[in-house]
Chimera marker file (.cmm) of the C-alpha trace (Angstrom):
<marker_set name="trace">
<marker id="1" x="-18.251" y="-8.936" z="-3.858" r="1" g="1" b="0" radius="0.5"/>
<marker id="2" x="-14.579" y="-8.922" z="-4.889" r="1" g="1" b="0" radius="0.5"/>
<marker id="3" x="-12.215" y="-5.999" z="-4.794" r="1" g="1" b="0" radius="0.5"/>
<marker id="4" x="-8.543" y="-5.904" z="-5.724" r="1" g="1" b="0" radius="0.5"/>
<marker id="5" x="-6.065" y="-3.192" z="-4.830" r="1" g="1" b="0" radius="0.5"/>
<marker id="6" x="-2.487" y="-2.607" z="-3.762" r="1" g="1" b="0" radius="0.5"/>
<marker id="7" x="-1.077" y="-1.600" z="-0.400" r="1" g="1" b="0" radius="0.5"/>
<marker id="8" x="2.245" y="-0.311" z="0.828" r="1" g="1" b="0" radius="0.5"/>
<marker id="9" x="2.831" y="-1.377" z="4.439" r="1" g="1" b="0" radius="0.5"/>
<marker id="10" x="5.303" y="0.478" z="6.653" r="1" g="1" b="0" radius="0.5"/>
<marker id="11" x="6.712" y="0.171" z="10.169" r="1" g="1" b="0" radius="0.5"/>
<marker id="12" x="6.127" y="3.895" z="10.743" r="1" g="1" b="0" radius="0.5"/>
<marker id="13" x="2.902" y="5.896" z="10.603" r="1" g="1" b="0" radius="0.5"/>
<marker id="14" x="4.938" y="8.928" z="9.552" r="1" g="1" b="0" radius="0.5"/>
<marker id="15" x="6.100" y="7.110" z="6.420" r="1" g="1" b="0" radius="0.5"/>
<marker id="16" x="2.522" y="6.038" z="5.624" r="1" g="1" b="0" radius="0.5"/>
<marker id="17" x="1.415" y="9.668" z="5.801" r="1" g="1" b="0" radius="0.5"/>
<marker id="18" x="4.370" y="10.885" z="3.704" r="1" g="1" b="0" radius="0.5"/>
<marker id="19" x="3.739" y="8.413" z="0.876" r="1" g="1" b="0" radius="0.5"/>
<marker id="20" x="-0.030" y="8.939" z="0.867" r="1" g="1" b="0" radius="0.5"/>
<marker id="21" x="0.478" y="12.712" z="0.692" r="1" g="1" b="0" radius="0.5"/>
<marker id="22" x="3.031" y="12.408" z="-2.138" r="1" g="1" b="0" radius="0.5"/>
<marker id="23" x="0.694" y="10.158" z="-4.144" r="1" g="1" b="0" radius="0.5"/>
<marker id="24" x="-2.239" y="12.541" z="-3.756" r="1" g="1" b="0" radius="0.5"/>
<marker id="25" x="-0.099" y="15.540" z="-4.728" r="1" g="1" b="0" radius="0.5"/>
<marker id="26" x="0.874" y="13.618" z="-7.881" r="1" g="1" b="0" radius="0.5"/>
<marker id="27" x="-2.825" y="13.211" z="-8.733" r="1" g="1" b="0" radius="0.5"/>
<marker id="28" x="-3.072" y="9.510" z="-7.882" r="1" g="1" b="0" radius="0.5"/>
<marker id="29" x="-5.879" y="7.905" z="-5.910" r="1" g="1" b="0" radius="0.5"/>
<marker id="30" x="-4.563" y="6.897" z="-2.509" r="1" g="1" b="0" radius="0.5"/>
<marker id="31" x="-5.911" y="6.355" z="0.958" r="1" g="1" b="0" radius="0.5"/>
<marker id="32" x="-4.917" y="5.051" z="4.344" r="1" g="1" b="0" radius="0.5"/>
<marker id="33" x="-6.334" y="1.749" z="5.587" r="1" g="1" b="0" radius="0.5"/>
<marker id="34" x="-5.730" y="-0.638" z="8.456" r="1" g="1" b="0" radius="0.5"/>
<marker id="35" x="-2.991" y="-3.080" z="7.545" r="1" g="1" b="0" radius="0.5"/>
<marker id="36" x="-4.396" y="-6.587" z="7.022" r="1" g="1" b="0" radius="0.5"/>
<marker id="37" x="-3.541" y="-9.083" z="9.784" r="1" g="1" b="0" radius="0.5"/>
<marker id="38" x="-1.699" y="-11.203" z="7.256" r="1" g="1" b="0" radius="0.5"/>
<marker id="39" x="1.078" y="-8.588" z="7.268" r="1" g="1" b="0" radius="0.5"/>
<marker id="40" x="2.420" y="-9.519" z="10.686" r="1" g="1" b="0" radius="0.5"/>
<marker id="41" x="4.613" y="-6.471" z="11.299" r="1" g="1" b="0" radius="0.5"/>
<marker id="42" x="4.151" y="-2.784" z="10.864" r="1" g="1" b="0" radius="0.5"/>
<marker id="43" x="2.496" y="0.224" z="12.418" r="1" g="1" b="0" radius="0.5"/>
<marker id="44" x="-1.059" y="-0.922" z="11.715" r="1" g="1" b="0" radius="0.5"/>
<marker id="45" x="-1.662" y="1.434" z="8.775" r="1" g="1" b="0" radius="0.5"/>
<marker id="46" x="-0.966" y="1.065" z="5.059" r="1" g="1" b="0" radius="0.5"/>
<marker id="47" x="-1.344" y="3.166" z="1.940" r="1" g="1" b="0" radius="0.5"/>
<marker id="48" x="-4.017" y="1.814" z="-0.407" r="1" g="1" b="0" radius="0.5"/>
<marker id="49" x="-3.701" y="2.407" z="-4.154" r="1" g="1" b="0" radius="0.5"/>
<marker id="50" x="-5.093" y="1.180" z="-7.459" r="1" g="1" b="0" radius="0.5"/>
<marker id="51" x="-3.086" y="-1.673" z="-8.975" r="1" g="1" b="0" radius="0.5"/>
<marker id="52" x="-3.319" y="0.077" z="-12.342" r="1" g="1" b="0" radius="0.5"/>
<marker id="53" x="-1.220" y="2.862" z="-10.816" r="1" g="1" b="0" radius="0.5"/>
<marker id="54" x="1.525" y="0.566" z="-9.457" r="1" g="1" b="0" radius="0.5"/>
<marker id="55" x="4.293" y="1.860" z="-11.777" r="1" g="1" b="0" radius="0.5"/>
<marker id="56" x="3.572" y="5.471" z="-10.785" r="1" g="1" b="0" radius="0.5"/>
<marker id="57" x="3.352" y="4.523" z="-7.089" r="1" g="1" b="0" radius="0.5"/>
<marker id="58" x="6.708" y="2.751" z="-7.245" r="1" g="1" b="0" radius="0.5"/>
<marker id="59" x="8.281" y="5.721" z="-9.045" r="1" g="1" b="0" radius="0.5"/>
<marker id="60" x="7.079" y="8.123" z="-6.350" r="1" g="1" b="0" radius="0.5"/>
<marker id="61" x="8.124" y="5.719" z="-3.585" r="1" g="1" b="0" radius="0.5"/>
<marker id="62" x="11.644" y="5.444" z="-5.007" r="1" g="1" b="0" radius="0.5"/>
<marker id="63" x="11.919" y="9.210" z="-5.440" r="1" g="1" b="0" radius="0.5"/>
<marker id="64" x="10.628" y="9.859" z="-1.902" r="1" g="1" b="0" radius="0.5"/>
<marker id="65" x="12.639" y="6.978" z="-0.371" r="1" g="1" b="0" radius="0.5"/>
<marker id="66" x="10.704" y="7.095" z="2.920" r="1" g="1" b="0" radius="0.5"/>
<marker id="67" x="12.296" y="4.010" z="4.502" r="1" g="1" b="0" radius="0.5"/>
<marker id="68" x="10.652" y="1.695" z="7.062" r="1" g="1" b="0" radius="0.5"/>
<marker id="69" x="8.916" y="-0.270" z="4.282" r="1" g="1" b="0" radius="0.5"/>
<marker id="70" x="7.467" y="-3.663" z="5.179" r="1" g="1" b="0" radius="0.5"/>
<marker id="71" x="6.412" y="-4.347" z="1.582" r="1" g="1" b="0" radius="0.5"/>
<marker id="72" x="4.081" y="-3.784" z="-1.338" r="1" g="1" b="0" radius="0.5"/>
<marker id="73" x="1.180" y="-6.237" z="-1.660" r="1" g="1" b="0" radius="0.5"/>
<marker id="74" x="-1.714" y="-7.078" z="-3.944" r="1" g="1" b="0" radius="0.5"/>
<marker id="75" x="-4.890" y="-7.549" z="-1.926" r="1" g="1" b="0" radius="0.5"/>
<marker id="76" x="-7.698" y="-9.712" z="-3.292" r="1" g="1" b="0" radius="0.5"/>
<marker id="77" x="-10.696" y="-9.237" z="-1.020" r="1" g="1" b="0" radius="0.5"/>
<marker id="78" x="-13.676" y="-11.565" z="-1.322" r="1" g="1" b="0" radius="0.5"/>
<marker id="79" x="-16.713" y="-10.601" z="0.700" r="1" g="1" b="0" radius="0.5"/>
<marker id="80" x="-16.311" y="-9.657" z="4.327" r="1" g="1" b="0" radius="0.5"/>
<marker id="81" x="-13.983" y="-12.339" z="5.661" r="1" g="1" b="0" radius="0.5"/>
<marker id="82" x="-11.852" y="-13.768" z="2.901" r="1" g="1" b="0" radius="0.5"/>
<marker id="83" x="-8.659" y="-12.028" z="1.811" r="1" g="1" b="0" radius="0.5"/>
<marker id="84" x="-5.526" y="-13.044" z="-0.055" r="1" g="1" b="0" radius="0.5"/>
<marker id="85" x="-2.263" y="-11.082" z="0.013" r="1" g="1" b="0" radius="0.5"/>
<marker id="86" x="0.420" y="-11.503" z="-2.622" r="1" g="1" b="0" radius="0.5"/>
<marker id="87" x="3.733" y="-9.622" z="-2.493" r="1" g="1" b="0" radius="0.5"/>
<marker id="88" x="4.181" y="-7.335" z="-5.507" r="1" g="1" b="0" radius="0.5"/>
<marker id="89" x="7.340" y="-7.724" z="-7.545" r="1" g="1" b="0" radius="0.5"/>
<marker id="90" x="9.182" y="-4.438" z="-7.581" r="1" g="1" b="0" radius="0.5"/>
<marker id="91" x="11.520" y="-5.350" z="-10.438" r="1" g="1" b="0" radius="0.5"/>
<link id1="1" id2="2" r="1" g="1" b="0" radius="0.2"/>
<link id1="2" id2="3" r="1" g="1" b="0" radius="0.2"/>
<link id1="3" id2="4" r="1" g="1" b="0" radius="0.2"/>
<link id1="4" id2="5" r="1" g="1" b="0" radius="0.2"/>
<link id1="5" id2="6" r="1" g="1" b="0" radius="0.2"/>
<link id1="6" id2="7" r="1" g="1" b="0" radius="0.2"/>
<link id1="7" id2="8" r="1" g="1" b="0" radius="0.2"/>
<link id1="8" id2="9" r="1" g="1" b="0" radius="0.2"/>
<link id1="9" id2="10" r="1" g="1" b="0" radius="0.2"/>
<link id1="10" id2="11" r="1" g="1" b="0" radius="0.2"/>
<link id1="11" id2="12" r="1" g="1" b="0" radius="0.2"/>
<link id1="12" id2="13" r="1" g="1" b="0" radius="0.2"/>
<link id1="13" id2="14" r="1" g="1" b="0" radius="0.2"/>
<link id1="14" id2="15" r="1" g="1" b="0" radius="0.2"/>
<link id1="15" id2="16" r="1" g="1" b="0" radius="0.2"/>
<link id1="16" id2="17" r="1" g="1" b="0" radius="0.2"/>
<link id1="17" id2="18" r="1" g="1" b="0" radius="0.2"/>
<link id1="18" id2="19" r="1" g="1" b="0" radius="0.2"/>
<link id1="19" id2="20" r="1" g="1" b="0" radius="0.2"/>
<link id1="20" id2="21" r="1" g="1" b="0" radius="0.2"/>
<link id1="21" id2="22" r="1" g="1" b="0" radius="0.2"/>
<link id1="22" id2="23" r="1" g="1" b="0" radius="0.2"/>
<link id1="23" id2="24" r="1" g="1" b="0" radius="0.2"/>
<link id1="24" id2="25" r="1" g="1" b="0" radius="0.2"/>
<link id1="25" id2="26" r="1" g="1" b="0" radius="0.2"/>
<link id1="26" id2="27" r="1" g="1" b="0" radius="0.2"/>
<link id1="27" id2="28" r="1" g="1" b="0" radius="0.2"/>
<link id1="28" id2="29" r="1" g="1" b="0" radius="0.2"/>
<link id1="29" id2="30" r="1" g="1" b="0" radius="0.2"/>
<link id1="30" id2="31" r="1" g="1" b="0" radius="0.2"/>
<link id1="31" id2="32" r="1" g="1" b="0" radius="0.2"/>
<link id1="32" id2="33" r="1" g="1" b="0" radius="0.2"/>
<link id1="33" id2="34" r="1" g="1" b="0" radius="0.2"/>
<link id1="34" id2="35" r="1" g="1" b="0" radius="0.2"/>
<link id1="35" id2="36" r="1" g="1" b="0" radius="0.2"/>
<link id1="36" id2="37" r="1" g="1" b="0" radius="0.2"/>
<link id1="37" id2="38" r="1" g="1" b="0" radius="0.2"/>
<link id1="38" id2="39" r="1" g="1" b="0" radius="0.2"/>
<link id1="39" id2="40" r="1" g="1" b="0" radius="0.2"/>
<link id1="40" id2="41" r="1" g="1" b="0" radius="0.2"/>
<link id1="41" id2="42" r="1" g="1" b="0" radius="0.2"/>
<link id1="42" id2="43" r="1" g="1" b="0" radius="0.2"/>
<link id1="43" id2="44" r="1" g="1" b="0" radius="0.2"/>
<link id1="44" id2="45" r="1" g="1" b="0" radius="0.2"/>
<link id1="45" id2="46" r="1" g="1" b="0" radius="0.2"/>
<link id1="46" id2="47" r="1" g="1" b="0" radius="0.2"/>
<link id1="47" id2="48" r="1" g="1" b="0" radius="0.2"/>
<link id1="48" id2="49" r="1" g="1" b="0" radius="0.2"/>
<link id1="49" id2="50" r="1" g="1" b="0" radius="0.2"/>
<link id1="50" id2="51" r="1" g="1" b="0" radius="0.2"/>
<link id1="51" id2="52" r="1" g="1" b="0" radius="0.2"/>
<link id1="52" id2="53" r="1" g="1" b="0" radius="0.2"/>
<link id1="53" id2="54" r="1" g="1" b="0" radius="0.2"/>
<link id1="54" id2="55" r="1" g="1" b="0" radius="0.2"/>
<link id1="55" id2="56" r="1" g="1" b="0" radius="0.2"/>
<link id1="56" id2="57" r="1" g="1" b="0" radius="0.2"/>
<link id1="57" id2="58" r="1" g="1" b="0" radius="0.2"/>
<link id1="58" id2="59" r="1" g="1" b="0" radius="0.2"/>
<link id1="59" id2="60" r="1" g="1" b="0" radius="0.2"/>
<link id1="60" id2="61" r="1" g="1" b="0" radius="0.2"/>
<link id1="61" id2="62" r="1" g="1" b="0" radius="0.2"/>
<link id1="62" id2="63" r="1" g="1" b="0" radius="0.2"/>
<link id1="63" id2="64" r="1" g="1" b="0" radius="0.2"/>
<link id1="64" id2="65" r="1" g="1" b="0" radius="0.2"/>
<link id1="65" id2="66" r="1" g="1" b="0" radius="0.2"/>
<link id1="66" id2="67" r="1" g="1" b="0" radius="0.2"/>
<link id1="67" id2="68" r="1" g="1" b="0" radius="0.2"/>
<link id1="68" id2="69" r="1" g="1" b="0" radius="0.2"/>
<link id1="69" id2="70" r="1" g="1" b="0" radius="0.2"/>
<link id1="70" id2="71" r="1" g="1" b="0" radius="0.2"/>
<link id1="71" id2="72" r="1" g="1" b="0" radius="0.2"/>
<link id1="72" id2="73" r="1" g="1" b="0" radius="0.2"/>
<link id1="73" id2="74" r="1" g="1" b="0" radius="0.2"/>
<link id1="74" id2="75" r="1" g="1" b="0" radius="0.2"/>
<link id1="75" id2="76" r="1" g="1" b="0" radius="0.2"/>
<link id1="76" id2="77" r="1" g="1" b="0" radius="0.2"/>
<link id1="77" id2="78" r="1" g="1" b="0" radius="0.2"/>
<link id1="78" id2="79" r="1" g="1" b="0" radius="0.2"/>
<link id1="79" id2="80" r="1" g="1" b="0" radius="0.2"/>
<link id1="80" id2="81" r="1" g="1" b="0" radius="0.2"/>
<link id1="81" id2="82" r="1" g="1" b="0" radius="0.2"/>
<link id1="82" id2="83" r="1" g="1" b="0" radius="0.2"/>
<link id1="83" id2="84" r="1" g="1" b="0" radius="0.2"/>
<link id1="84" id2="85" r="1" g="1" b="0" radius="0.2"/>
<link id1="85" id2="86" r="1" g="1" b="0" radius="0.2"/>
<link id1="86" id2="87" r="1" g="1" b="0" radius="0.2"/>
<link id1="87" id2="88" r="1" g="1" b="0" radius="0.2"/>
<link id1="88" id2="89" r="1" g="1" b="0" radius="0.2"/>
<link id1="89" id2="90" r="1" g="1" b="0" radius="0.2"/>
<link id1="90" id2="91" r="1" g="1" b="0" radius="0.2"/>
</marker_set>
């Protein structure tokens, strides 16, 4: 089974919680997940969001300006062991 979603990885758990809370308050679907191993640095947690909501997520991120960002990524997950991460262009 394949699933595709976006994540925002941070170096700070506090920033993960701030962004996830801001997204939920804005009515967007968001959750907290373990950061994939492929993202070598960070606090171990990331904010998960729907790729369809990327423009809104980026708008809220820029307005909140939480800092400590590692990056935004597209996650393509195939089955239980295969995953591909692609950095999202923020332009």
